[in-house]
C-alpha positions as CSV (number, residue, x, y, z in Angstrom):
1,X,43.7,-2.0,177.2
2,X,44.7,-5.4,178.6
3,X,42.9,-6.4,181.8
4,X,45.2,-7.2,184.7
5,X,43.7,-10.7,185.1
6,X,44.4,-11.5,181.4
7,X,48.0,-10.3,181.8
8,X,48.5,-12.7,184.7
9,X,47.1,-15.6,182.7
10,X,49.4,-14.9,179.8
11,X,52.4,-14.5,182.1
12,X,51.4,-17.8,183.8
13,X,51.1,-19.6,180.5
14,X,54.5,-18.3,179.4
15,X,56.1,-19.5,182.6
16,X,54.6,-22.9,182.2
17,X,55.8,-23.2,178.6
18,X,59.3,-22.0,179.6
19,X,59.3,-24.5,182.5
20,X,58.3,-27.4,180.2
21,X,61.0,-26.3,177.6
22,X,63.6,-26.2,180.4
23,X,62.6,-29.8,181.5
24,X,62.9,-31.1,177.9
25,X,66.3,-29.5,177.5
26,X,67.6,-30.8,180.8
27,X,66.3,-34.3,179.8
28,X,68.3,-33.9,176.6
29,X,71.4,-33.3,178.7
30,X,71.9,-29.6,178.4
31,X,73.6,-28.1,181.4
32,X,71.2,-26.1,183.6
33,X,72.5,-22.6,182.8
34,X,72.5,-23.2,179.1
35,X,69.1,-24.9,179.3
36,X,67.6,-21.9,181.1
37,X,68.9,-19.6,178.5
38,X,67.6,-21.7,175.6
39,X,64.2,-22.3,177.3
40,X,63.5,-18.6,177.4
41,X,64.5,-18.0,173.8
42,X,62.7,-18.5,170.6
43,X,64.8,-21.5,169.5
44,X,63.2,-24.6,167.9
45,X,63.0,-27.0,170.8
46,X,62.8,-30.1,168.6
47,X,65.9,-29.0,166.7
48,X,67.7,-28.5,170.1
49,X,67.1,-32.0,171.1
50,X,67.8,-33.4,167.6
51,X,71.2,-31.8,167.5
52,X,72.2,-33.5,170.7
53,X,70.8,-36.9,169.6
54,X,73.0,-36.6,166.5
55,X,76.1,-36.1,168.6
56,X,76.5,-32.4,168.7
57,X,78.0,-31.0,171.9
58,X,75.7,-28.8,173.9
59,X,77.7,-25.6,173.5
60,X,77.9,-26.0,169.7
61,X,74.2,-26.8,169.5
62,X,73.4,-23.6,171.4
63,X,75.6,-21.6,169.0
64,X,73.8,-23.1,166.0
65,X,70.4,-22.5,167.6
66,X,71.0,-18.9,168.7
């Protein structure tokens, strides 16, 4: 059985990671709604940024990543 304190720590860490991923995606120019969706998914963050740096539009990049 997972202790309640441990669950809160895991949830807090997941929230911090998602927040950081969201920041990186917004910095790469993704629109907020798309960045939020991608930040909470299992996509490769480095690939998401790389696609944009190589000239891919954000919507196409999201389709490729998802």
